[in-house]
Backbone bond lengths (Angstrom), bond angles and torsions (degrees), N, CA, C in turn:
res aa  C-N    CA-C-N  psi(-1)  N-CA   C-N-CA  omega(-1)  CA-C   N-CA-C  phi
1 X - - - 1.463 - - 1.523 108.76 -
2 X 1.358 117.40 137.93 1.445 121.67 179.69 1.523 110.76 -70.58
3 X 1.337 115.30 158.52 1.464 120.62 -179.41 1.526 110.36 -64.36
4 X 1.323 116.68 134.53 1.464 120.99 -179.90 1.520 109.54 -73.78
5 X 1.331 115.83 131.26 1.452 121.92 179.34 1.524 109.21 -86.28
6 X 1.333 116.39 127.87 1.467 122.30 179.52 1.528 108.02 -124.61
7 X 1.322 117.49 130.77 1.459 121.98 -178.79 1.531 109.35 -128.33
8 X 1.330 116.48 134.89 1.472 121.03 178.37 1.523 111.94 -126.45
9 X 1.331 117.01 5.67 1.469 120.12 -175.34 1.526 111.89 -59.66
10 X 1.336 117.32 -37.18 1.457 120.32 -179.53 1.517 111.93 -59.50
11 X 1.326 115.87 -50.57 1.466 119.66 -179.52 1.523 111.64 -70.46
12 X 1.331 116.21 -36.40 1.461 119.28 -179.39 1.523 111.42 -63.39
13 X 1.335 117.33 -40.71 1.461 120.77 -172.65 1.535 113.80 -99.94
14 X 1.339 116.44 -29.89 1.464 119.04 -173.41 1.527 113.40 -130.08
15 X 1.318 116.94 11.48 1.462 120.15 -174.31 1.512 114.19 -58.03
16 X 1.324 117.04 -41.08 1.466 119.67 -178.99 1.523 111.63 -80.16
17 X 1.333 116.87 -39.97 1.464 120.68 -177.41 1.521 112.38 -73.27
18 X 1.332 116.85 -45.43 1.467 120.43 -173.58 1.524 109.71 -138.89
19 X 1.329 117.73 73.31 1.473 120.45 -175.63 1.533 113.59 -60.44
20 X 1.341 118.33 -35.63 1.448 119.52 178.84 1.526 110.94 -66.73
21 X 1.335 117.04 -43.20 1.465 121.25 176.50 1.527 110.24 -60.45
22 X 1.331 116.82 -43.17 1.461 121.04 179.02 1.523 110.87 -61.20
23 X 1.329 115.92 -42.11 1.465 120.64 177.72 1.531 111.21 -61.57
24 X 1.328 116.30 -46.35 1.473 119.82 -179.12 1.526 110.90 -63.74
25 X 1.332 116.78 -38.56 1.465 120.65 -179.91 1.537 111.44 -67.72
26 X 1.350 115.81 -52.35 1.466 120.42 -172.66 1.527 113.11 -78.51
27 X 1.333 116.65 -42.01 1.460 120.00 -171.29 1.526 114.17 -94.78
28 X 1.326 116.84 -33.93 1.464 119.53 -177.55 1.530 110.93 -94.27
29 X 1.351 115.94 -60.19 1.462 118.69 -177.90 1.523 111.63 -59.46
30 X 1.344 116.59 -57.85 1.460 119.40 -177.61 1.532 111.97 -85.52
31 X 1.312 116.93 -39.69 1.463 119.26 -176.52 1.511 113.70 -67.85
32 X 1.351 117.82 -36.67 1.464 120.91 -176.83 1.523 112.62 -108.86
33 X 1.338 117.12 -55.97 1.467 119.64 -173.81 1.526 111.35 -65.10
34 X 1.336 116.96 -47.56 1.471 119.09 -178.82 1.529 112.29 -68.42
35 X 1.326 118.10 -21.66 1.466 120.77 179.21 1.524 113.12 -97.27
36 X 1.326 117.94 0.48 1.465 120.23 176.01 1.520 109.49 -63.57
37 X 1.330 116.87 145.14 1.461 121.42 -170.32 1.530 115.08 -94.62
38 X 1.327 118.45 -3.34 1.469 119.75 -174.75 1.520 112.61 -63.45
39 X 1.336 117.77 -35.98 1.463 121.64 174.88 1.524 108.25 -130.36
40 X 1.329 115.80 152.69 1.459 119.00 -175.36 1.531 111.26 -78.30
41 X 1.327 115.13 166.46 1.466 120.74 -174.73 1.527 110.92 -65.87
42 X 1.321 117.55 -37.17 1.468 119.84 179.29 1.525 110.40 -58.71
43 X 1.333 116.86 -44.09 1.462 120.76 178.80 1.521 110.96 -64.49
44 X 1.336 117.12 -40.37 1.460 120.38 177.94 1.529 111.03 -62.25
45 X 1.332 117.11 -38.13 1.461 120.81 177.66 1.525 110.68 -61.03
46 X 1.327 115.94 -44.29 1.465 120.57 -179.67 1.533 110.41 -63.75
47 X 1.331 116.27 -45.65 1.465 120.44 179.34 1.532 110.43 -59.36
48 X 1.325 116.50 -41.78 1.463 120.56 -177.64 1.524 111.55 -66.49
49 X 1.328 117.32 -43.73 1.464 120.45 178.90 1.529 110.67 -60.43
50 X 1.330 117.14 -45.57 1.468 120.35 179.99 1.530 110.78 -66.23
51 X 1.333 117.23 -36.29 1.467 120.44 178.19 1.522 110.97 -64.07
52 X 1.330 117.22 -44.19 1.464 120.54 177.92 1.519 111.04 -65.30
53 X 1.327 115.86 -39.91 1.464 120.68 176.90 1.523 110.26 -60.24
54 X 1.330 116.68 -44.59 1.468 121.27 -179.78 1.524 111.53 -61.77
55 X 1.334 116.68 -31.81 1.467 121.29 -179.10 1.522 112.61 -85.91
56 X 1.332 116.51 -3.57 1.458 120.24 -179.12 1.509 113.81 75.38
57 X 1.319 118.07 19.72 1.465 122.31 -178.51 1.523 109.31 -88.76
58 X 1.322 116.79 115.89 1.468 120.87 -178.63 1.526 110.95 -128.42
59 X 1.328 116.64 28.16 1.459 119.81 -179.86 1.523 110.28 -89.54
60 X 1.318 116.97 -158.03 1.468 121.80 -176.32 1.529 112.45 -62.48
61 X 1.340 117.58 -25.61 1.468 118.79 179.75 1.521 110.92 -66.40
62 X 1.334 117.82 -36.62 1.463 120.47 176.48 1.528 109.93 -67.01
63 X 1.334 115.65 -42.09 1.472 119.19 177.94 1.520 110.30 -58.54
64 X 1.337 116.25 -44.38 1.470 120.71 179.44 1.522 110.65 -58.97
65 X 1.326 116.51 -46.70 1.459 119.13 -174.95 1.539 112.22 -75.31
66 X 1.317 117.95 -28.03 1.468 119.53 171.14 1.527 110.05 -65.46
67 X 1.339 116.23 -44.17 1.472 119.77 177.91 1.520 110.41 -63.75
68 X 1.328 116.56 -39.93 1.462 120.78 178.09 1.527 110.89 -62.38
69 X 1.342 115.74 -40.08 1.463 119.98 177.41 1.519 110.77 -62.62
70 X 1.320 115.94 -44.09 1.467 120.03 178.22 1.524 110.76 -61.50
71 X 1.324 116.23 -43.13 1.469 120.80 -178.76 1.523 112.28 -64.59
72 X 1.334 117.17 -25.01 1.464 120.42 -178.79 1.531 112.40 -103.88
73 X 1.334 116.37 25.20 1.458 120.12 166.98 1.510 117.06 98.87
74 X 1.344 118.81 2.99 1.466 119.51 176.56 1.529 107.86 -77.52
75 X 1.318 116.84 119.71 1.459 120.94 -177.60 1.532 110.85 -82.79
76 X 1.331 115.46 167.05 1.461 119.66 177.17 1.530 110.43 -60.07
77 X 1.333 116.56 -41.34 1.460 120.13 179.93 1.525 111.19 -62.60
78 X 1.345 116.13 -39.67 1.455 119.90 -179.68 1.522 111.97 -68.31
79 X 1.349 118.22 -45.45 1.458 120.29 -177.05 1.519 110.43 -67.29
80 X 1.336 117.81 -35.96 1.465 120.35 176.60 1.524 110.30 -63.13
81 X 1.338 117.10 -43.72 1.465 120.37 179.23 1.530 111.12 -65.70
82 X 1.333 116.39 -39.06 1.474 120.97 -179.16 1.528 110.22 -64.43
83 X 1.327 117.01 -48.08 1.461 120.23 -177.65 1.535 110.77 -69.38
84 X 1.326 117.56 -37.40 1.469 119.95 176.45 1.529 110.35 -60.25
85 X 1.324 116.01 -45.09 1.470 119.91 178.61 1.529 110.71 -62.43
86 X 1.328 116.71 -46.67 1.461 120.13 -178.40 1.520 111.87 -64.16
87 X 1.341 117.21 -32.68 1.457 121.52 179.75 1.527 111.67 -59.18
88 X 1.334 116.62 -34.31 1.461 120.18 -179.63 1.526 111.72 -60.83
89 X 1.322 116.67 -25.34 1.461 121.53 -177.43 1.529 112.55 -105.82
90 X 1.330 117.20 -26.39 1.465 120.00 -171.95 1.521 113.80 -104.69
91 X 1.332 117.56 -16.26 1.455 119.60 177.08 1.521 113.93 114.63
92 X 1.325 114.29 147.10 1.457 121.81 -175.07 1.528 113.41 -63.15
93 X 1.343 120.32 -45.07 1.477 119.51 -179.16 1.528 113.41 -58.70
94 X 1.340 116.41 -37.14 1.463 118.96 179.94 1.527 110.88 -67.90
95 X 1.339 116.14 -36.77 1.460 119.60 176.50 1.515 111.75 -62.92
96 X 1.347 117.15 -46.39 1.465 121.35 177.84 1.526 110.94 -56.63
97 X 1.314 116.74 -44.93 1.466 120.76 -177.02 1.518 111.44 -62.06
98 X 1.337 116.75 -43.18 1.462 119.95 -179.33 1.523 110.82 -69.72
99 X 1.339 117.66 -39.61 1.461 120.01 -179.84 1.529 111.40 -62.20
100 X 1.324 117.69 -34.03 1.467 119.62 177.07 1.519 111.29 -61.40
101 X 1.326 117.22 -36.98 1.469 119.67 178.16 1.519 111.64 -77.86
102 X 1.328 116.41 -33.62 1.471 119.18 176.51 1.523 110.27 -59.47
103 X 1.328 117.10 -41.41 1.467 120.94 179.11 1.517 111.03 -57.47
104 X 1.346 116.42 -38.43 1.462 120.08 -179.43 1.529 111.62 -73.45
105 X 1.329 116.59 -45.28 1.465 120.29 -175.85 1.521 111.27 -66.85
106 X 1.330 116.59 -38.54 1.462 119.74 -178.51 1.530 112.05 -98.92
107 X 1.347 117.55 17.01 1.471 120.35 -177.78 1.513 111.88 -62.58
108 X 1.332 116.02 -34.49 1.473 120.54 179.66 1.517 109.59 -108.62
109 X 1.317 115.08 38.30 1.461 119.74 -177.52 1.526 110.72 -63.61
110 X 1.311 114.62 147.35 1.448 120.55 177.27 1.527 109.70 -70.04
111 X 1.327 117.81 164.47 1.461 119.94 176.05 1.523 110.88 -53.73
112 X 1.321 115.20 151.32 1.471 120.35 -178.56 1.527 110.54 -54.59
113 X 1.319 115.38 138.96 1.457 120.28 179.43 1.515 110.64 -67.15
114 X 1.319 115.76 143.40 1.457 120.46 174.15 1.529 108.85 -82.06
115 X 1.327 116.20 168.54 1.462 120.09 176.04 1.527 110.43 -58.85
116 X 1.327 115.58 -37.12 1.466 120.11 178.52 1.529 110.46 -64.23
117 X 1.342 117.05 -43.04 1.469 121.14 178.62 1.525 110.56 -61.49
118 X 1.328 116.43 -44.91 1.468 120.10 -178.96 1.522 110.52 -63.53
119 X 1.327 116.35 -41.57 1.460 119.18 179.68 1.521 110.59 -65.99
120 X 1.340 117.34 -38.34 1.466 120.71 179.46 1.523 111.22 -56.96
121 X 1.330 117.54 -33.33 1.462 121.00 -179.30 1.523 112.60 -69.35
122 X 1.333 117.03 -12.45 1.467 119.80 -176.18 1.521 112.75 -97.90
123 X 1.338 118.53 -8.16 1.461 120.20 -176.99 1.519 110.56 -125.23
124 X 1.334 115.63 156.58 1.471 121.06 -175.91 1.525 112.86 -84.01
125 X 1.324 117.76 -20.36 1.459 120.89 -175.76 1.526 109.87 -103.95
126 X 1.337 117.72 152.10 1.465 119.56 -179.22 1.523 111.86 -67.19
127 X 1.336 115.61 144.23 1.465 120.59 175.15 1.522 109.57 -69.28
128 X 1.314 115.98 -41.53 1.456 119.84 176.67 1.513 113.65 90.74
129 X 1.309 115.33 -159.94 1.464 123.44 -175.79 1.521 110.45 -105.42
130 X 1.342 116.49 165.92 1.473 118.94 176.88 1.521 111.29 -49.82
131 X 1.316 115.34 136.62 1.460 122.31 -173.97 1.529 111.19 -66.14
132 X 1.335 118.41 122.26 1.468 119.94 178.56 1.531 112.93 -65.73
133 X 1.344 117.16 -13.96 1.461 121.15 176.77 1.534 110.70 -97.86
134 X 1.337 115.98 23.81 1.456 121.13 -175.65 1.509 114.97 -57.21
135 X 1.319 118.12 -23.62 1.466 120.06 179.50 1.522 111.78 -64.51
136 X 1.334 117.37 -18.05 1.464 121.19 -179.60 1.533 111.77 -101.30
137 X 1.330 116.35 15.76 1.463 121.83 -179.08 1.519 110.26 -124.54
138 X 1.311 116.79 147.51 1.456 122.90 168.31 1.520 106.85 -97.96
139 X 1.344 117.64 115.51 1.461 120.83 -174.77 1.516 111.32 95.88
140 X 1.348 115.55 -178.81 1.465 121.35 -175.29 1.525 111.61 -93.99
141 X 1.327 114.72 131.02 1.466 120.67 176.02 1.524 109.04 -129.96
142 X 1.331 115.67 165.22 1.466 122.34 -178.20 1.523 109.32 -134.41
143 X 1.334 115.84 154.43 1.461 120.99 -177.20 1.525 109.38 -134.48
144 X 1.343 115.84 132.51 1.462 120.95 177.89 1.513 109.28 -136.52
145 X 1.344 117.87 122.53 1.470 119.45 176.40 1.524 110.88 -68.76
146 X 1.320 116.83 132.13 1.463 122.70 176.04 1.521 109.91 -102.10
147 X 1.339 116.29 -41.70 1.460 122.09 176.18 1.523 108.37 -147.38
148 X 1.326 116.46 128.02 1.465 120.67 177.75 1.528 110.78 -115.21
149 X 1.343 116.22 9.67 1.456 121.35 176.11 1.514 109.45 -116.47
150 X 1.332 116.54 154.81 1.461 123.80 -179.67 1.532 111.01 58.20
151 X 1.337 117.57 -83.87 1.467 120.78 177.96 1.528 108.11 -113.60
152 X 1.328 119.06 115.23 1.467 120.69 178.52 1.532 110.76 -65.86
153 X 1.331 115.71 127.93 1.457 121.50 178.45 1.526 108.11 -133.83
154 X 1.325 115.85 131.74 1.454 121.08 179.14 1.523 109.64 -127.95
155 X 1.330 115.90 143.06 1.461 120.15 171.28 1.520 107.91 -93.40
156 X 1.314 115.96 122.26 1.461 121.77 179.20 1.520 107.67 -110.08
157 X 1.321 116.90 126.02 1.463 122.02 -178.96 1.521 109.31 -117.69
158 X 1.314 115.21 136.49 1.461 122.83 -178.28 1.528 109.32 -117.84
159 X 1.314 117.26 129.54 1.455 119.41 170.58 1.531 108.97 -68.71
160 X 1.346 118.21 160.97 1.468 119.42 179.63 1.529 111.77 -51.00
161 X 1.325 115.45 132.17 1.459 120.86 179.25 1.511 115.44 84.94
162 X 1.337 117.28 -8.01 1.465 120.26 -178.19 1.523 110.59 -81.90
163 X 1.333 115.84 140.87 1.472 121.13 175.61 1.521 108.01 -152.91
164 X 1.351 114.72 156.33 1.454 117.00 176.88 1.529 110.66 -89.14
165 X 1.324 116.03 167.30 1.470 121.32 178.37 1.528 110.32 -67.40
166 X 1.296 115.87 162.94 1.457 119.73 166.34 1.529 107.04 -56.84
167 X 1.313 117.31 140.32 1.462 119.79 179.51 1.527 110.05 -157.52
168 X 1.327 114.95 167.48 1.468 121.78 -178.35 1.527 108.40 -135.08
169 X 1.332 115.60 133.98 1.462 120.81 171.49 1.531 107.39 -93.72
170 X 1.300 115.79 114.61 1.469 120.65 -178.96 1.526 110.53 -95.37
171 X 1.310 116.55 151.39 1.460 122.44 174.52 1.522 109.16 -164.79
172 X 1.323 115.12 141.48 1.460 119.56 175.06 1.522 110.17 -70.66
173 X 1.333 116.29 -34.11 1.456 122.42 178.05 1.531 107.83 -151.99
174 X 1.343 117.65 139.31 1.462 121.04 -178.54 1.516 110.65 69.72
175 X 1.330 115.20 -140.09 1.450 119.98 176.26 1.517 113.52 79.19
176 X 1.318 115.64 -168.41 1.459 121.58 -175.82 1.522 110.65 95.54
177 X 1.314 115.90 -164.94 1.458 121.13 -174.42 1.527 110.59 -152.39
178 X 1.336 116.26 151.59 1.467 122.50 170.99 1.515 108.64 -117.05
179 X 1.317 116.30 140.03 1.461 122.61 174.30 1.530 108.18 -117.57
180 X 1.330 116.63 137.45 1.463 121.72 174.84 1.520 107.84 -128.46
181 X 1.322 116.94 115.42 1.448 120.59 178.95 1.516 111.68 -64.44
182 X 1.343 116.65 133.80 1.470 120.04 -179.29 1.527 112.50 -127.97
183 X 1.323 117.92 -0.92 1.457 118.93 179.29 1.509 112.06 -179.12
184 X 1.326 116.13 149.22 1.455 120.43 177.04 1.519 112.57 69.61
185 X 1.340 115.52 -152.00 1.466 120.57 -178.18 1.516 109.36 -143.47
186 X 1.331 115.86 133.59 1.453 120.16 -179.25 1.514 111.66 -145.15
187 X 1.335 114.89 -169.46 1.458 121.19 -177.91 1.527 110.90 -139.94
188 X 1.318 113.84 152.95 1.467 123.02 171.32 1.517 106.82 -130.11
189 X 1.330 116.55 138.13 1.466 119.60 178.98 1.517 110.65 -142.26
190 X 1.335 115.15 132.06 1.458 121.43 171.85 1.524 109.03 -95.21
191 X 1.291 115.92 149.91 1.458 121.80 -179.06 1.540 110.05 -57.15
192 X 1.336 115.02 127.11 1.454 120.10 178.48 1.513 114.87 84.24
193 X 1.352 118.39 1.09 1.462 121.85 -179.50 1.531 110.27 -122.47
194 X 1.336 116.35 165.05 1.459 121.08 178.13 1.523 110.55 -73.34
195 X 1.336 117.87 150.91 1.465 121.13 175.94 1.528 111.31 -62.79
196 X 1.331 116.16 149.04 1.459 122.90 177.55 1.522 107.96 -115.75
197 X 1.327 117.55 127.91 1.461 121.68 179.64 1.532 110.08 -72.34
198 X 1.339 116.06 138.75 1.461 121.69 176.81 1.519 108.71 -117.01
199 X 1.319 116.76 122.50 1.453 123.64 174.59 1.527 108.61 -117.51
200 X 1.310 117.43 175.58 1.454 120.55 177.74 1.524 109.68 -59.09
201 X 1.335 116.03 124.06 1.456 121.40 -178.33 1.508 114.35 98.55
202 X 1.331 118.17 -13.17 1.465 120.69 177.81 1.528 109.88 -69.95
203 X 1.330 116.37 134.80 1.464 121.57 178.41 1.526 108.79 -113.37
204 X 1.319 115.99 128.16 1.457 122.51 178.70 1.526 108.54 -117.65
205 X 1.331 116.82 125.57 1.466 121.69 175.89 1.519 109.03 -103.99
206 X 1.323 116.32 124.31 1.468 121.43 -176.34 1.528 108.39 -116.63
207 X 1.322 118.33 106.41 1.466 119.95 178.35 1.530 111.18 -68.07
208 X 1.295 115.90 156.80 1.462 120.28 173.28 1.520 109.13 -61.97
209 X 1.328 115.59 146.11 1.455 120.92 176.06 1.507 115.06 86.85
210 X 1.332 118.92 0.55 1.466 121.64 -178.26 1.528 109.77 -98.76
211 X 1.325 116.15 125.32 1.469 120.86 177.14 1.528 108.81 -77.97
212 X 1.343 116.78 130.95 1.464 119.93 -173.07 1.521 110.28 -160.94
213 X 1.335 115.26 172.17 1.461 122.60 170.18 1.525 107.95 -146.87
214 X 1.344 116.67 163.78 1.459 121.68 174.17 1.515 109.04 -152.59
215 X 1.328 116.02 153.89 1.465 120.05 -178.38 1.511 111.46 176.53
216 X 1.333 115.28 -170.14 1.462 121.85 -174.56 1.520 111.76 -80.44
217 X 1.329 115.17 157.82 1.459 121.19 168.53 1.534 107.83 -66.86
218 X 1.322 117.77 159.76 1.474 120.14 -173.68 1.524 115.30 -55.39
219 X 1.329 118.54 -36.05 1.463 120.09 -174.09 1.523 113.38 -121.85
220 X 1.334 117.47 21.97 1.471 120.12 -177.09 1.524 111.25 -137.68
221 X 1.332 115.34 145.96 1.457 120.53 170.85 1.522 108.58 -69.71
222 X 1.323 115.76 159.83 1.463 119.59 -177.97 1.517 109.79 -156.19
223 X 1.343 115.77 140.91 1.468 120.96 175.44 1.519 109.83 -136.90
224 X 1.324 115.73 142.78 1.463 120.54 171.41 1.523 109.03 -140.21
225 X 1.319 115.09 150.06 1.455 119.84 168.37 1.516 107.80 -79.12
226 X 1.313 116.70 135.77 1.458 122.55 175.59 1.521 107.87 -110.21
227 X 1.327 115.87 119.19 1.463 121.88 -177.76 1.526 108.41 -116.34
228 X 1.312 115.73 116.28 1.455 120.35 179.80 1.532 110.03 -79.33
229 X 1.312 115.92 126.09 1.466 120.96 179.01 1.527 108.86 -84.43
230 X 1.319 116.14 128.99 1.462 120.20 -177.80 1.524 110.98 -61.55
231 X 1.308 116.23 143.61 1.459 120.99 179.92 1.514 110.91 -163.00
232 X 1.297 115.38 179.91 1.469 121.99 -178.84 1.522 109.38 -104.24
233 X 1.341 115.81 131.90 1.472 122.17 -179.90 1.531 110.75 54.36
234 X 1.336 117.15 53.69 1.464 121.14 -178.52 1.531 110.72 -83.23
235 X 1.310 115.45 148.55 1.464 122.07 176.21 1.524 108.55 -162.13
236 X 1.331 115.67 160.75 1.465 121.44 176.88 1.522 109.01 -113.23
237 X 1.309 116.00 136.93 1.464 121.70 175.94 1.524 108.35 -115.54
238 X 1.342 115.37 112.31 1.459 120.15 178.97 1.521 109.49 -87.78
239 X 1.329 114.98 135.34 1.456 121.16 -175.00 1.533 110.71 -119.53
240 X 1.324 117.70 -153.48 1.454 121.93 -174.46 1.538 111.92 -72.28
241 X 1.324 117.74 154.73 1.461 120.91 176.45 1.535 111.33 -65.50
242 X 1.311 115.41 156.66 1.460 121.03 171.09 1.528 106.35 -73.04
243 X 1.302 116.85 122.65 1.462 119.84 -174.43 1.527 111.20 -68.25
244 X 1.332 115.70 154.03 1.464 120.26 176.56 1.522 110.40 -60.22
245 X 1.321 117.10 -35.06 1.469 120.80 179.69 1.526 110.46 -63.27
246 X 1.338 117.42 -44.65 1.465 120.88 178.07 1.527 110.89 -65.15
247 X 1.324 114.64 -45.34 1.462 119.91 -174.21 1.535 111.44 -68.82
248 X 1.320 117.85 -32.88 1.459 121.28 -176.49 1.516 112.73 -67.06
249 X 1.339 118.57 -12.53 1.453 121.90 178.57 1.534 111.51 -76.51
250 X 1.344 116.62 -14.55 1.466 120.60 -179.61 1.507 110.87 -78.61
251 X 1.324 116.21 157.53 1.466 121.63 178.18 1.516 109.66 -111.57
């Protein structure tokens, strides 16, 4: 669940003079509308900035909402593109006015986000650190423990084009693995069968003894939860890499 937005500026500044206005500002506008779940807060920030720009409002309220947009993940590159686009419809002077405030709000901007940072903002689980099993992968992957008690669960993230080698989960009894897609787009393939696309929410059941591989689509990041199924005498056998010729058939 997203963080609940709480506003008290109405009561703090106008509570005695205009209690009804303060109520509408704090409890309805921010308490209800800003906390509605149909669109995310980042999108609401963008809509609000463009609305203020359209109205020609460039006072402290615009500064507040630009800062709010920055705090909720709108990057300098994104806000510049948004205001440039809006300027085409709202007029050049309004664009200039907003850009002057953007310069101030993003004056101490953090270093530009990496592709990994941007992708992390799109998924609920941590990307983690470089995968210690990287020798069995083509391309860069990352591993983050989600649960190390009861049932071990790890989030595995693949950069675009990354995939693991063909491999087999062995077990005398039980065993195998479950994959649950949590971000981006990837593939799973069993030996002798067609690849299966994995999207967020896709569940893949991998029995013990089945030769297979999984990884990202050629041009997209991808993450899945890896859940080890309990079994007797379990082990993993890493095999040959997925060839570029095989992988290039994917879209």
